[in-house]
C-alpha positions as CSV (number, residue, x, y, z in Angstrom):
1,A,27.1,11.7,-60.6
2,A,28.0,15.2,-61.7
3,V,31.6,14.0,-61.6
4,L,32.7,10.3,-61.4
5,V,33.6,9.4,-57.8
6,K,37.1,8.4,-58.9
7,D,37.6,11.7,-60.7
8,A,36.2,13.6,-57.7
9,S,38.6,11.8,-55.4
10,M,41.5,12.7,-57.7
11,L,40.4,16.4,-57.8
12,H,40.0,16.3,-54.0
13,S,43.6,15.0,-53.6
14,F,44.9,18.2,-55.1
15,N,43.3,20.2,-52.3
16,P,42.6,17.9,-49.3
17,K,41.2,20.9,-47.3
18,A,38.3,21.1,-49.7
19,E,35.1,19.5,-48.8
20,L,34.0,16.5,-51.0
21,E,30.4,15.3,-50.8
22,I,29.4,12.0,-52.4
23,I,25.6,11.7,-52.9
24,P,25.0,7.9,-53.1
25,G,22.9,6.9,-56.1
26,A,22.8,10.3,-57.6
27,S,22.7,10.7,-61.4
28,H,24.5,13.4,-63.4
29,T,21.5,15.6,-63.0
30,F,20.7,14.5,-59.4
31,G,17.4,13.0,-60.5
32,S,16.1,16.1,-62.3
33,K,15.6,16.9,-65.9
34,H,15.0,19.9,-68.1
35,P,12.4,21.2,-68.1
36,W,11.5,20.5,-64.4
37,N,7.7,20.6,-64.1
38,E,7.3,19.1,-60.7
39,R,6.5,20.9,-57.5
40,L,9.3,19.3,-55.4
41,L,12.9,18.6,-56.2
42,P,14.2,15.0,-56.4
43,D,15.8,13.7,-53.2
44,S,19.3,13.8,-54.6
45,L,19.0,17.4,-55.9
46,R,17.3,18.5,-52.6
47,E,20.4,17.1,-50.8
48,V,22.7,19.0,-53.0
49,V,20.8,22.2,-52.5
50,D,20.7,21.7,-48.7
51,K,24.4,21.0,-48.5
52,T,25.2,24.0,-50.7
53,I,23.1,26.3,-48.5
54,D,24.8,24.9,-45.4
55,F,28.2,25.5,-46.9
56,I,27.4,29.1,-47.9
57,N,25.9,29.8,-44.5
58,S,29.0,28.3,-42.7
59,S,31.4,30.2,-45.0
60,N,29.6,33.5,-44.2
61,K,29.8,32.9,-40.5
62,L,33.6,32.4,-40.8
63,R,33.9,35.9,-42.4
64,L,31.9,37.7,-39.7
């Protein structure tokens, strides 16, 4: 995981209004490595990217 789940939960407790996403089975790099020479992203990283895009899109809608 990018952050240990117990640490993420502790950080989240400081701001319960924040969104916390746990990606089950994800590694620190979400299944990727450097350099990434593959055509497709690993499933865990694709999930992170999709959730990030959704978050940005929903945040932009709130400002309109």
